[in-house]
N, C-alpha and C positions, 0 to 999 in steps of 0.2 A: 514390290519392295525390292530394292537392289541388293544383291547377296554380297557380304563382306568379302574383299580380296583375300586370297590365299597368302599364308604366311611368306615373307621374302626371305632370299637366303644371301643375295648379293646385291650392290649398289644400282647397277641398271635396272633390274627387274623392281627393286624398291622405289626408283625414281618414276618408272613407268606407272606402278600402281598408284603412287601419290599423285602423279600427273592426271590420271584417269579419274581419280576420285574428285580432285579440284574441277576437272572440265564438267563432271556431273553437276557439281554445286552451281558453276557458272552458268550451264544450260538451264537449270532450274530457275537460278536467279533472273534469268533474261526471259523467262516466259511470262510476258505482260499480258493482260487481258486482251482478248479479241478487241479490234478496233471497231467503232460503230460505223454505220452505214456513211455517214457524213462527218466531215471534221468538226462542224460546229456542235456535234452531239456530246463532246468531251470539252468541257468548259476550260478556257485558259491555255489550252496547248493545240497547236497545229500539227499535221502529219509531219511536216519538215522538222518541227521542234522535237517531235516523239522520237524520229530517225537519230537526231543528234544526241537526245538522252540515252537512247539504246547503246549508241558508239561510246560515248563517254563512260557509262556503266561498265561496258565490256573492258575496255582499257583499265579501268581502276581494278577490276576483279582479276584481271589477267596478270597486273603488275604485282598484286598481293600473292596470287598463286605461285608467280615465279620467284619472289623473294621467300616464300615459304619452302618451296621445293629445294632453292639454293641452301637455306639454312639447315636443312636435313642433309642434304649432300655434303655441305662444309662440315657439319658435326660429324659426319661418318668417315669423310676422307682425310680431316685433319688429326686424326689419331695417328699421327706421325710418331714414331719411335726414336728414342735417343738411346742409342746402344753403348754409348760410353759407360765403361766400367762393367758391361754385361747386363745392365739392367735396362729393361723396358719401362719407359716413361710415358704416359699419355699426356698429351700437350693441350687437349681441350679443357676449357674452364668447367669447374663444377657446375655451373648453372646451365652451360650449353650442353654438357654432357647429359644431366639429367633430363632436361627437355627433350633432347634428342631419343635418348633411351625410352622415354614415356611415349614419344609418337611413333618409334619405329619398332620397339620390343615390347608388345603386350605382356610379357612375362617378367619385365623388370620389377624387382622388389621396391614396394613403397617405403617412406620414411617411417610410417607406423608399422609396417611389418617388420622392418629392420630393428626398430626400437623393442617390439614384442620379443623377437627372437634373441637380441642382446640380453633382456631381461631374464629369459629363460637360461640363456647360459651362465648368468650369475648365481643361480640356484644353487651350484654345489657349495658356494662360499658361505651359504646359510646353514650349513649342517645337516645332519639327518632329521632334526626337529624341524628345520625351515625357519627357525626363530633367531637364529645368530645375526646380530646387526653390526659386526665389525670384522675386518679382515686384517691380519697383522702382516708387515713386511719390513725388511731391513732397508735402510736407504739405498736407492737405486734398483731395488728387486721388484720384479714384475708381480703381477697378482697371481700368474699362474692359471688363467682361465683364457680359453679360447673363444672370441667373439666372431660373429658372422662377418663377412667381408662387407665393408661399408660402414661398420660400428668400431669405434675406439673408445677407450677409457680417457677421460678428460680431467681426472683428478690431478691436482698439483702434487708435487712430490718434495715435500719440504725435508730438511734434514731430520726432524722429529716433529711429532705432534699429530693432531687428528684433524681429518679433513672429510667433508661429504664427498662421496663418489658421485661422478657424473658420467654419463655416456655421451659421446659426440656421434650423432648419427646423420650423415650426409653435412649439411651446413649447420645444423641445430645442435644445441647442448641441452641434455635432457637430465637434470639432477635424480639421483635414486635416494629419496628421502630417508630411507630405513636401511642404509648401509654406509658405514664409515669406514675410511681407510687409516689405520693406525700405522705410522712410521716410527719405528722403535729406536730409542737411544741405545748405541751400543755399549757394551761394559766396559770398553776401553775409554769411555768418557769419565770414568771414575778416577778420583786423585785423593789417594790417603782413605779410600774406602768411602768417599762421598762424591756425589755429583751435585755440583753447587753447595749450598748449605745442608742438603738432606743425606743423612748417614746410611749406609746401605750395608757395609761390611763385606765380608768375602764368603763365596760359596766353600764349603769344605771338600767339593769335588773339582775345584778348578784346575787341579794339575793333573791332567791327561784323562781324567775320567769320562768316558762317553756313554751312550744309551740313555736309559731313562733318568739318569742322576747326572748328566751332562749339564754345566751351568747353562741357563738361559742365553739365548743369542742377543737379547736387548731387553730393554725396560720401557714402559709407557710412561711418558711425562704428563703427570696429572696436575692441572691448575685449578684454581677455584673457578674459572669460568668453564672447563670441561669435565669436571668431575661427575656431572650428571648425564653424561654420553652413555646412550643404551648399549649395553653389551649384547643384550638378548631382549626378549618381550619383557621379562620380568626382573632383569638384573642390569644395575648401573655400574659405572666404573667405580664411584665411591664405595660400593659394597665391598671391594677387595682391597681398600687401603689398610695397612698396617696401622695398628692402634698405638702409634707414638708420634713423637715431633708434631704435635697438632698445629703450632704456628709456623711450621716450615712449609714454604711453597717455592717453586713447585715440589711435588712429590713423585716418587718413582715406584712402579708397580708392575708386577709381572702376572699377566693372566694368559692361558692358553684357552682358545676358542673352544677346545674339545670338552672343557670342564662346563662352561656355560651350556653348551649344546647338551650334555648329558643332563644338567640340572633341567633344562626345559624339557627333555624326555621324561625324567622322573616325574615332573609337576603333571604332565599330560597323563601319564599313567595312573597317577593319584586320583586326577580328575575322573578317569574312567571308573575308578573304584569309589567314587563318591566324596572325594576330599578337595574342597575348594583350592585352586591352584594360586590365589591371588595374595597368600600371606607369608610367601618365602621370606625369611629373615636369615641374613649371612651373619653369623656371629663371629666367625674368623675366616678371612679370605687368604690373601698373599701376606706373607711374614718375611721382613728383611732377614738375612742371616744373622745380623746382629742382634735383632728382636727375637728371633726364635732361640737364641743362645742365652740371653739373659733378660729379655724385655718382659714386663708384666709378671706372672707367675708361670715359669718354665717347667713347674712340675708335670712329669709324664710326657714332654715333648720328645719326640724322637729327634736325634742328631741329624738324620737326613729326611726330616719331615717333608712331604710333598707340598706343604703349604709354602715352602722357599721356591718351589719349581712353577708355581702359577697353575697347577691343575688339581686343586684340592680346595674344599670349603667346608667348614663346619655350619650346618644349617639347622633350623627349625621352621615348622610350619604354624604361622600365627594369623590365621584368618579373622579372629575376632578382635585383634589388635591389643590383647593385655599384655603383650611381652613375653609370653610363655608359649611352650608347644600346645598345641591344640589336642583334644582327645580324639585322635585319629582312628582309633579301633572301636570306639563308641561304647567303651565297657564302663563310663562313669568316672575314669580317673586318668590322670595324666602322669605318665612313668616311661620306663624305658620300653615298654610295649609300643608305645606309640612311636619312639624312636625307631624301633623294629619295623613299623609299619612302612616307614620311609625306605629302610633297607630292603625289605621285601620288593617294593618298588623297583629299586636298584637293580635287584636280581632279574626281575622281569625285563628290564631295559637292556642288560647286558646280553641276556639270551638272544634279544632281537637285534642287537648291536653290538656284536663281538669286538668290534673296533674301538669301543669306549670302555672296555672292561678295565677294571681298576679295583679299589678299595672302599669297604663300607664298614664303619665303626658305630656302634651305639653307646651312649655315655648317659649316665643318670643326671639329674640336677644337683644343684648345691645351693647355698645361700644366695649366691648371685645370679643364677639362672636356672631354668629348668632343662630336662632332658633335651639332648640334640642328636643329630646324626652326622658323622663324617662322611663325605664322598669325594672320591679322586678318580682320575683317569690314568693312573699309572702304567697301564699296559699289561699289567697281569693281577690276577684276581687274589683279593686278601680280605678277610673278615675277622673281626674282633670286637671285644667288649672292653671298653675304658673305664678308667676312675672318674670320679666327679669333677677333677680339674682340668679334664680335656686332654689332647693330645696333638 
């Protein structure tokens, strides 16, 4: 068996090695069976015809070898650079470059390898739970993740709306089916407190307030077509809609990925403690400032409720589908102690993920609903017990 040639480091050695490999192939191809003692022992071919066949075969194979070697040489030497503007630009075509790399560089990454590496690079966008399915950006803003060389993001950048993320790897585009890009509608789109026909109002902290109570940088446009967009494994965009203006579309909502990430971690913790994670019900997600101030029953609502900032929700666990909190602590009753069981899970999650620290409040039931738990990711720890009308 012929040993593989050693790795090449410059063009002359590379061409010599390629020529030597091709010569061996030609020599092997030309090794015809040993001729018989007389020409008539090989039916249909004379010694003279056999010599002509050998000559023609040799010419064809040598022509193919020369073309192959020239392709490699041209692909390697045509990597001329254009230094205009101080930038080096390869002038080989993508197809020629990829073929040449595959032939001359055994360590060149494959498209499958690049796709896998790019998907790994997207993992931070999925949060600590690994279950977040959206990434937010302002118009023109990058996603803030570094992809391996040879892979780029192929998602379009509309002025607002939701599109599926896709990766461009070499000449192929690979959709990322479980990750969407949300381009936010800026607050500057409001006119008289509205965007279109949807009334939002104004945040009480819009005049110079920074930090955790700074107004959101934008809102998600929600249509009847996209309201079921997954935010995470167990949450949909519609779960966070304000409970007013039912017939007005599009609607606008603020959702911070960190709250859906925290919800998923809480569900995973509950599952580890014997609570089925498939019955999460969001009673209240985002509240527009105008709704927080006067919509529904505002009793007990904070003027600076985290619901206005998109990183809070009021939830209960309803795995049996009866519309009420389940008996999470298995004591035979449904009361605030079941809401506290969710808060206990929040405590464990925050110890493991301090970057998601926030508030947790427990509330009793009333005539309209059972007990529930408030969860937020405000950035500092807060705990309380609320009244029956929520907060």
